[in-house]
C-alpha positions, 0 to 999 in steps of 0.5 A, a space after each residue: 500500500 501507498 502512504 499518502 502525504 500530509 499535502 494530499 491529506 490537506 487537499 482531501 480534508 479541504 475539498 468540497 466535492 471530490 470526483 469518484 471514477 469507476 468502470 464496469 467489467 467491460 470498462 464503461 466509465 462512470 463518474 460521481 461527485 462525492 461530498 462524503 470523502 475523508 482520510 481514514 489513515 495513511 493508506 485508506 480513504 473512507 466514503 459514504 454511499 448515499 446515492 450510488 447506483 451505477 457506482 455500487 454496481 461497478 464496484 461489485 464487478 470491478 473494485 478499481 476506482 480513482 478519486 480526484 480532489 481539488 483545493 483552491 487556488 491550484 492544488 489537486 491530486 488523483 488517488 487510485 486503488 481498490 475499493 472495499 464495500 461495507 454495509 454493516 458493522 462498526 465502520 458503517 455505524 461510524 459513516 452513518 454518524 458522520 453523515 448525520 452530523 453533516 446532513 440529518 436528512 441523509 442516510 447512507 446505504 453503505 460505506 466504502 474504503 479505498 485502499 490507496 495504490 497510486 497518487 498523482 499530482 493534478 496541479 497545474 505546472 510541470 509535474 501535472 499528471 506525474 505519479 508522486 506516490 
């Protein structure tokens, strides 16, 4: 597993909407905006499954995914890895509590852990698109 840097953690903590990209078993891509994304530890990102339909179906067929996050004025990263879907247990309870503190009218259907394998710099400049971890 790759351990993400403090800088990547900062961008994830301060982004408003992240983009999550998945693909089905045939490689057909899907992208969704994610409001509930946070760093769980140095190697894992946790996400709340609120409205996932195609995303959940894709992850059941193909657990590979990528997240991009942006923090103004010009910091951005892409994080790739395998996703583990969770629908019960302590992590699910933790995610339900997290969502309830932010938006009381939403109830997550599940949670997901992105086990980080690669990190890319998406910030404008000479390193744009370069793998950094």
